[in-house]
Jmol script that loads the backbone (N, CA, C; Angstrom):
load data "model"
ATOM      1  N   UNK A   1      34.924  41.493  -9.877  1.00  0.00           N
ATOM      2  CA  UNK A   1      33.859  42.137  -9.156  1.00  0.00           C
ATOM      3  C   UNK A   1      32.602  42.139 -10.013  1.00  0.00           C
ATOM      4  N   UNK A   2      31.487  42.043  -9.369  1.00  0.00           N
ATOM      5  CA  UNK A   2      30.204  41.959 -10.065  1.00  0.00           C
ATOM      6  C   UNK A   2      29.508  43.318 -10.027  1.00  0.00           C
ATOM      7  N   UNK A   3      29.006  43.743 -11.188  1.00  0.00           N
ATOM      8  CA  UNK A   3      28.322  45.025 -11.310  1.00  0.00           C
ATOM      9  C   UNK A   3      26.999  44.850 -12.053  1.00  0.00           C
ATOM     10  N   UNK A   4      26.073  45.767 -11.765  1.00  0.00           N
ATOM     11  CA  UNK A   4      24.830  45.882 -12.526  1.00  0.00           C
ATOM     12  C   UNK A   4      24.778  47.305 -13.057  1.00  0.00           C
ATOM     13  N   UNK A   5      24.502  47.426 -14.348  1.00  0.00           N
ATOM     14  CA  UNK A   5      24.435  48.728 -14.997  1.00  0.00           C
ATOM     15  C   UNK A   5      23.003  48.946 -15.483  1.00  0.00           C
ATOM     16  N   UNK A   6      22.426  50.113 -15.129  1.00  0.00           N
ATOM     17  CA  UNK A   6      21.079  50.476 -15.564  1.00  0.00           C
ATOM     18  C   UNK A   6      21.155  51.621 -16.563  1.00  0.00           C
ATOM     19  N   UNK A   7      20.128  51.705 -17.408  1.00  0.00           N
ATOM     20  CA  UNK A   7      20.097  52.689 -18.484  1.00  0.00           C
ATOM     21  C   UNK A   7      18.741  53.376 -18.518  1.00  0.00           C
ATOM     22  N   UNK A   8      18.701  54.581 -19.078  1.00  0.00           N
ATOM     23  CA  UNK A   8      17.441  55.313 -19.197  1.00  0.00           C
ATOM     24  C   UNK A   8      16.621  54.827 -20.389  1.00  0.00           C
ATOM     25  N   UNK A   9      17.287  54.513 -21.488  1.00  0.00           N
ATOM     26  CA  UNK A   9      16.565  54.070 -22.684  1.00  0.00           C
ATOM     27  C   UNK A   9      17.255  52.857 -23.313  1.00  0.00           C
ATOM     28  N   UNK A  10      16.463  52.107 -24.046  1.00  0.00           N
ATOM     29  CA  UNK A  10      16.940  50.842 -24.613  1.00  0.00           C
ATOM     30  C   UNK A  10      18.098  51.020 -25.603  1.00  0.00           C
ATOM     31  N   UNK A  11      18.084  52.084 -26.380  1.00  0.00           N
ATOM     32  CA  UNK A  11      19.175  52.277 -27.345  1.00  0.00           C
ATOM     33  C   UNK A  11      20.524  52.443 -26.640  1.00  0.00           C
ATOM     34  N   UNK A  12      20.506  52.968 -25.427  1.00  0.00           N
ATOM     35  CA  UNK A  12      21.755  53.082 -24.663  1.00  0.00           C
ATOM     36  C   UNK A  12      22.297  51.705 -24.300  1.00  0.00           C
ATOM     37  N   UNK A  13      21.400  50.774 -23.982  1.00  0.00           N
ATOM     38  CA  UNK A  13      21.824  49.402 -23.670  1.00  0.00           C
ATOM     39  C   UNK A  13      22.524  48.787 -24.875  1.00  0.00           C
ATOM     40  N   UNK A  14      21.925  48.952 -26.035  1.00  0.00           N
ATOM     41  CA  UNK A  14      22.485  48.358 -27.252  1.00  0.00           C
ATOM     42  C   UNK A  14      23.863  48.937 -27.578  1.00  0.00           C
ATOM     43  N   UNK A  15      24.000  50.248 -27.460  1.00  0.00           N
ATOM     44  CA  UNK A  15      25.289  50.886 -27.729  1.00  0.00           C
ATOM     45  C   UNK A  15      26.335  50.433 -26.700  1.00  0.00           C
ATOM     46  N   UNK A  16      25.931  50.354 -25.439  1.00  0.00           N
ATOM     47  CA  UNK A  16      26.844  49.967 -24.362  1.00  0.00           C
ATOM     48  C   UNK A  16      27.323  48.526 -24.529  1.00  0.00           C
ATOM     49  N   UNK A  17      26.409  47.615 -24.826  1.00  0.00           N
ATOM     50  CA  UNK A  17      26.810  46.214 -24.970  1.00  0.00           C
ATOM     51  C   UNK A  17      27.711  46.024 -26.191  1.00  0.00           C
ATOM     52  N   UNK A  18      27.506  46.815 -27.210  1.00  0.00           N
ATOM     53  CA  UNK A  18      28.401  46.759 -28.373  1.00  0.00           C
ATOM     54  C   UNK A  18      29.819  47.162 -27.958  1.00  0.00           C
ATOM     55  N   UNK A  19      29.925  48.197 -27.140  1.00  0.00           N
ATOM     56  CA  UNK A  19      31.237  48.639 -26.650  1.00  0.00           C
ATOM     57  C   UNK A  19      31.894  47.564 -25.784  1.00  0.00           C
ATOM     58  N   UNK A  20      31.105  46.932 -24.903  1.00  0.00           N
ATOM     59  CA  UNK A  20      31.646  45.857 -24.062  1.00  0.00           C
ATOM     60  C   UNK A  20      32.166  44.710 -24.918  1.00  0.00           C
ATOM     61  N   UNK A  21      31.380  44.341 -25.919  1.00  0.00           N
ATOM     62  CA  UNK A  21      31.774  43.251 -26.817  1.00  0.00           C
ATOM     63  C   UNK A  21      33.095  43.582 -27.518  1.00  0.00           C
ATOM     64  N   UNK A  22      33.226  44.802 -27.999  1.00  0.00           N
ATOM     65  CA  UNK A  22      34.450  45.219 -28.689  1.00  0.00           C
ATOM     66  C   UNK A  22      35.667  45.189 -27.760  1.00  0.00           C
ATOM     67  N   UNK A  23      35.438  45.405 -26.455  1.00  0.00           N
ATOM     68  CA  UNK A  23      36.527  45.390 -25.477  1.00  0.00           C
ATOM     69  C   UNK A  23      36.783  43.991 -24.921  1.00  0.00           C
ATOM     70  N   UNK A  24      35.966  43.024 -25.340  1.00  0.00           N
ATOM     71  CA  UNK A  24      36.140  41.655 -24.868  1.00  0.00           C
ATOM     72  C   UNK A  24      35.639  41.424 -23.452  1.00  0.00           C
ATOM     73  N   UNK A  25      34.750  42.281 -22.978  1.00  0.00           N
ATOM     74  CA  UNK A  25      34.187  42.156 -21.632  1.00  0.00           C
ATOM     75  C   UNK A  25      32.901  41.350 -21.723  1.00  0.00           C
ATOM     76  N   UNK A  26      32.821  40.270 -20.960  1.00  0.00           N
ATOM     77  CA  UNK A  26      31.618  39.442 -20.984  1.00  0.00           C
ATOM     78  C   UNK A  26      30.540  40.084 -20.123  1.00  0.00           C
ATOM     79  N   UNK A  27      29.306  39.936 -20.557  1.00  0.00           N
ATOM     80  CA  UNK A  27      28.169  40.538 -19.874  1.00  0.00           C
ATOM     81  C   UNK A  27      26.936  39.680 -20.100  1.00  0.00           C
ATOM     82  N   UNK A  28      25.902  40.017 -19.367  1.00  0.00           N
ATOM     83  CA  UNK A  28      24.628  39.323 -19.481  1.00  0.00           C
ATOM     84  C   UNK A  28      23.525  40.376 -19.382  1.00  0.00           C
ATOM     85  N   UNK A  29      22.530  40.308 -20.261  1.00  0.00           N
ATOM     86  CA  UNK A  29      21.382  41.215 -20.182  1.00  0.00           C
ATOM     87  C   UNK A  29      20.238  40.488 -19.495  1.00  0.00           C
ATOM     88  N   UNK A  30      19.713  41.111 -18.431  1.00  0.00           N
ATOM     89  CA  UNK A  30      18.581  40.555 -17.687  1.00  0.00           C
ATOM     90  C   UNK A  30      17.737  41.704 -17.164  1.00  0.00           C
ATOM     91  N   UNK A  31      16.614  41.361 -16.580  1.00  0.00           N
ATOM     92  CA  UNK A  31      15.793  42.382 -15.931  1.00  0.00           C
ATOM     93  C   UNK A  31      16.528  42.925 -14.715  1.00  0.00           C
ATOM     94  N   UNK A  32      16.327  44.192 -14.454  1.00  0.00           N
ATOM     95  CA  UNK A  32      16.927  44.808 -13.267  1.00  0.00           C
ATOM     96  C   UNK A  32      16.183  44.347 -12.021  1.00  0.00           C
ATOM     97  N   UNK A  33      16.878  44.150 -10.919  1.00  0.00           N
ATOM     98  CA  UNK A  33      16.204  43.803  -9.667  1.00  0.00           C
ATOM     99  C   UNK A  33      15.219  44.907  -9.268  1.00  0.00           C
ATOM    100  N   UNK A  34      14.086  44.537  -8.722  1.00  0.00           N
ATOM    101  CA  UNK A  34      13.070  45.521  -8.334  1.00  0.00           C
ATOM    102  C   UNK A  34      13.586  46.539  -7.322  1.00  0.00           C
ATOM    103  N   UNK A  35      14.537  46.134  -6.502  1.00  0.00           N
ATOM    104  CA  UNK A  35      15.103  47.059  -5.515  1.00  0.00           C
ATOM    105  C   UNK A  35      15.826  48.234  -6.175  1.00  0.00           C
ATOM    106  N   UNK A  36      16.264  48.028  -7.415  1.00  0.00           N
ATOM    107  CA  UNK A  36      17.048  49.051  -8.100  1.00  0.00           C
ATOM    108  C   UNK A  36      16.237  49.885  -9.075  1.00  0.00           C
ATOM    109  N   UNK A  37      15.119  49.355  -9.535  1.00  0.00           N
ATOM    110  CA  UNK A  37      14.325  50.063 -10.533  1.00  0.00           C
ATOM    111  C   UNK A  37      12.851  49.762 -10.342  1.00  0.00           C
ATOM    112  N   UNK A  38      12.042  50.812 -10.288  1.00  0.00           N
ATOM    113  CA  UNK A  38      10.597  50.635 -10.114  1.00  0.00           C
ATOM    114  C   UNK A  38       9.931  50.168 -11.399  1.00  0.00           C
ATOM    115  N   UNK A  39      10.512  50.530 -12.522  1.00  0.00           N
ATOM    116  CA  UNK A  39       9.963  50.068 -13.797  1.00  0.00           C
ATOM    117  C   UNK A  39      10.678  48.786 -14.212  1.00  0.00           C
ATOM    118  N   UNK A  40      10.070  48.066 -15.109  1.00  0.00           N
ATOM    119  CA  UNK A  40      10.661  46.807 -15.580  1.00  0.00           C
ATOM    120  C   UNK A  40      11.728  47.141 -16.617  1.00  0.00           C
ATOM    121  N   UNK A  41      12.918  47.371 -16.142  1.00  0.00           N
ATOM    122  CA  UNK A  41      14.012  47.829 -16.988  1.00  0.00           C
ATOM    123  C   UNK A  41      15.009  46.700 -17.202  1.00  0.00           C
ATOM    124  N   UNK A  42      15.581  46.654 -18.383  1.00  0.00           N
ATOM    125  CA  UNK A  42      16.664  45.702 -18.620  1.00  0.00           C
ATOM    126  C   UNK A  42      17.950  46.269 -18.043  1.00  0.00           C
ATOM    127  N   UNK A  43      18.824  45.371 -17.639  1.00  0.00           N
ATOM    128  CA  UNK A  43      20.099  45.781 -17.057  1.00  0.00           C
ATOM    129  C   UNK A  43      21.205  44.922 -17.637  1.00  0.00           C
ATOM    130  N   UNK A  44      22.414  45.425 -17.548  1.00  0.00           N
ATOM    131  CA  UNK A  44      23.591  44.671 -17.953  1.00  0.00           C
ATOM    132  C   UNK A  44      24.314  44.245 -16.683  1.00  0.00           C
ATOM    133  N   UNK A  45      24.553  42.939 -16.575  1.00  0.00           N
ATOM    134  CA  UNK A  45      25.297  42.360 -15.456  1.00  0.00           C
ATOM    135  C   UNK A  45      26.671  41.996 -15.984  1.00  0.00           C
ATOM    136  N   UNK A  46      27.710  42.393 -15.266  1.00  0.00           N
ATOM    137  CA  UNK A  46      29.040  42.048 -15.738  1.00  0.00           C
ATOM    138  C   UNK A  46      30.001  41.831 -14.581  1.00  0.00           C
ATOM    139  N   UNK A  47      30.994  41.002 -14.848  1.00  0.00           N
ATOM    140  CA  UNK A  47      32.128  40.807 -13.952  1.00  0.00           C
ATOM    141  C   UNK A  47      33.272  41.605 -14.554  1.00  0.00           C
ATOM    142  N   UNK A  48      33.866  42.463 -13.747  1.00  0.00           N
ATOM    143  CA  UNK A  48      34.922  43.326 -14.262  1.00  0.00           C
ATOM    144  C   UNK A  48      35.914  43.601 -13.150  1.00  0.00           C
ATOM    145  N   UNK A  49      37.182  43.437 -13.424  1.00  0.00           N
ATOM    146  CA  UNK A  49      38.227  43.612 -12.415  1.00  0.00           C
ATOM    147  C   UNK A  49      39.016  44.906 -12.578  1.00  0.00           C
ATOM    148  N   UNK A  50      38.794  45.626 -13.659  1.00  0.00           N
ATOM    149  CA  UNK A  50      39.566  46.843 -13.916  1.00  0.00           C
ATOM    150  C   UNK A  50      38.993  48.071 -13.225  1.00  0.00           C
ATOM    151  N   UNK A  51      39.472  49.228 -13.641  1.00  0.00           N
ATOM    152  CA  UNK A  51      39.024  50.523 -13.134  1.00  0.00           C
ATOM    153  C   UNK A  51      37.589  50.762 -13.603  1.00  0.00           C
ATOM    154  N   UNK A  52      36.663  51.028 -12.669  1.00  0.00           N
ATOM    155  CA  UNK A  52      35.259  51.182 -13.077  1.00  0.00           C
ATOM    156  C   UNK A  52      35.044  52.398 -13.963  1.00  0.00           C
ATOM    157  N   UNK A  53      35.941  53.368 -13.909  1.00  0.00           N
ATOM    158  CA  UNK A  53      35.811  54.517 -14.803  1.00  0.00           C
ATOM    159  C   UNK A  53      35.902  54.097 -16.268  1.00  0.00           C
ATOM    160  N   UNK A  54      36.499  52.945 -16.513  1.00  0.00           N
ATOM    161  CA  UNK A  54      36.604  52.416 -17.877  1.00  0.00           C
ATOM    162  C   UNK A  54      35.265  51.890 -18.393  1.00  0.00           C
ATOM    163  N   UNK A  55      34.336  51.561 -17.488  1.00  0.00           N
ATOM    164  CA  UNK A  55      33.042  51.009 -17.919  1.00  0.00           C
ATOM    165  C   UNK A  55      31.890  51.990 -17.708  1.00  0.00           C
ATOM    166  N   UNK A  56      32.190  53.190 -17.216  1.00  0.00           N
ATOM    167  CA  UNK A  56      31.166  54.230 -17.094  1.00  0.00           C
ATOM    168  C   UNK A  56      31.249  55.101 -18.339  1.00  0.00           C
ATOM    169  N   UNK A  57      30.219  55.008 -19.158  1.00  0.00           N
ATOM    170  CA  UNK A  57      30.158  55.794 -20.388  1.00  0.00           C
ATOM    171  C   UNK A  57      28.962  56.738 -20.308  1.00  0.00           C
ATOM    172  N   UNK A  58      28.781  57.546 -21.328  1.00  0.00           N
ATOM    173  CA  UNK A  58      27.659  58.490 -21.348  1.00  0.00           C
ATOM    174  C   UNK A  58      26.305  57.783 -21.372  1.00  0.00           C
ATOM    175  N   UNK A  59      26.279  56.515 -21.756  1.00  0.00           N
ATOM    176  CA  UNK A  59      25.021  55.756 -21.801  1.00  0.00           C
ATOM    177  C   UNK A  59      24.571  55.274 -20.421  1.00  0.00           C
ATOM    178  N   UNK A  60      25.487  55.145 -19.494  1.00  0.00           N
ATOM    179  CA  UNK A  60      25.187  54.569 -18.177  1.00  0.00           C
ATOM    180  C   UNK A  60      24.351  55.544 -17.354  1.00  0.00           C
ATOM    181  N   UNK A  61      23.238  55.042 -16.813  1.00  0.00           N
ATOM    182  CA  UNK A  61      22.395  55.839 -15.917  1.00  0.00           C
ATOM    183  C   UNK A  61      22.785  55.592 -14.461  1.00  0.00           C
ATOM    184  N   UNK A  62      22.963  54.324 -14.084  1.00  0.00           N
ATOM    185  CA  UNK A  62      23.401  53.959 -12.740  1.00  0.00           C
ATOM    186  C   UNK A  62      24.293  52.730 -12.806  1.00  0.00           C
ATOM    187  N   UNK A  63      25.253  52.675 -11.895  1.00  0.00           N
ATOM    188  CA  UNK A  63      26.151  51.532 -11.786  1.00  0.00           C
ATOM    189  C   UNK A  63      26.176  51.092 -10.327  1.00  0.00           C
ATOM    190  N   UNK A  64      25.907  49.805 -10.103  1.00  0.00           N
ATOM    191  CA  UNK A  64      25.885  49.235  -8.760  1.00  0.00           C
ATOM    192  C   UNK A  64      26.935  48.144  -8.630  1.00  0.00           C
ATOM    193  N   UNK A  65      27.590  48.103  -7.483  1.00  0.00           N
ATOM    194  CA  UNK A  65      28.451  46.996  -7.107  1.00  0.00           C
ATOM    195  C   UNK A  65      27.564  45.974  -6.411  1.00  0.00           C
ATOM    196  N   UNK A  66      27.777  44.687  -6.705  1.00  0.00           N
ATOM    197  CA  UNK A  66      26.959  43.621  -6.133  1.00  0.00           C
ATOM    198  C   UNK A  66      27.835  42.722  -5.271  1.00  0.00           C
ATOM    199  N   UNK A  67      27.376  42.468  -4.045  1.00  0.00           N
ATOM    200  CA  UNK A  67      28.038  41.484  -3.197  1.00  0.00           C
ATOM    201  C   UNK A  67      26.981  40.786  -2.346  1.00  0.00           C
ATOM    202  N   UNK A  68      27.417  39.962  -1.409  1.00  0.00           N
ATOM    203  CA  UNK A  68      26.478  39.188  -0.592  1.00  0.00           C
ATOM    204  C   UNK A  68      25.587  40.070   0.274  1.00  0.00           C
ATOM    205  N   UNK A  69      26.038  41.280   0.565  1.00  0.00           N
ATOM    206  CA  UNK A  69      25.258  42.206   1.390  1.00  0.00           C
ATOM    207  C   UNK A  69      24.171  42.917   0.595  1.00  0.00           C
ATOM    208  N   UNK A  70      24.290  42.912  -0.728  1.00  0.00           N
ATOM    209  CA  UNK A  70      23.298  43.584  -1.562  1.00  0.00           C
ATOM    210  C   UNK A  70      23.943  44.440  -2.631  1.00  0.00           C
ATOM    211  N   UNK A  71      23.346  45.613  -2.854  1.00  0.00           N
ATOM    212  CA  UNK A  71      23.759  46.510  -3.929  1.00  0.00           C
ATOM    213  C   UNK A  71      24.293  47.819  -3.349  1.00  0.00           C
ATOM    214  N   UNK A  72      25.392  48.291  -3.917  1.00  0.00           N
ATOM    215  CA  UNK A  72      25.965  49.574  -3.512  1.00  0.00           C
ATOM    216  C   UNK A  72      26.041  50.465  -4.741  1.00  0.00           C
ATOM    217  N   UNK A  73      25.391  51.617  -4.690  1.00  0.00           N
ATOM    218  CA  UNK A  73      25.419  52.557  -5.805  1.00  0.00           C
ATOM    219  C   UNK A  73      26.801  53.195  -5.894  1.00  0.00           C
ATOM    220  N   UNK A  74      27.448  53.037  -7.040  1.00  0.00           N
ATOM    221  CA  UNK A  74      28.771  53.618  -7.268  1.00  0.00           C
ATOM    222  C   UNK A  74      28.720  54.839  -8.170  1.00  0.00           C
ATOM    223  N   UNK A  75      27.707  54.886  -9.035  1.00  0.00           N
ATOM    224  CA  UNK A  75      27.594  55.992  -9.988  1.00  0.00           C
ATOM    225  C   UNK A  75      26.132  56.221 -10.324  1.00  0.00           C
ATOM    226  N   UNK A  76      25.748  57.483 -10.412  1.00  0.00           N
ATOM    227  CA  UNK A  76      24.412  57.854 -10.877  1.00  0.00           C
ATOM    228  C   UNK A  76      24.523  59.118 -11.711  1.00  0.00           C
ATOM    229  N   UNK A  77      23.826  59.147 -12.829  1.00  0.00           N
ATOM    230  CA  UNK A  77      23.840  60.314 -13.703  1.00  0.00           C
ATOM    231  C   UNK A  77      23.126  61.490 -13.039  1.00  0.00           C
ATOM    232  N   UNK A  78      22.198  61.205 -12.158  1.00  0.00           N
ATOM    233  CA  UNK A  78      21.444  62.274 -11.456  1.00  0.00           C
ATOM    234  C   UNK A  78      22.246  62.898 -10.356  1.00  0.00           C
TER     235      UNK A  78
END
end "model"
wireframe off; spacefill off
backbone 0.3
color backbone group
């Protein structure tokens, strides 16, 4: 399954990607789609088949599921 993860601050991205790397989860850092963020924010794109609770950490601000229909918000810190 394809997910996009957004963060409030850049240091959270760095800490999160380090955790993904340690777990052997492949990811890609790119700009967040404008539909998901009004500011030019970096996002982590990843394919993950496990329990999403395993990839939601204290650094995550929002987590979206991605499919052909668009984006579905699965988690928000707010």
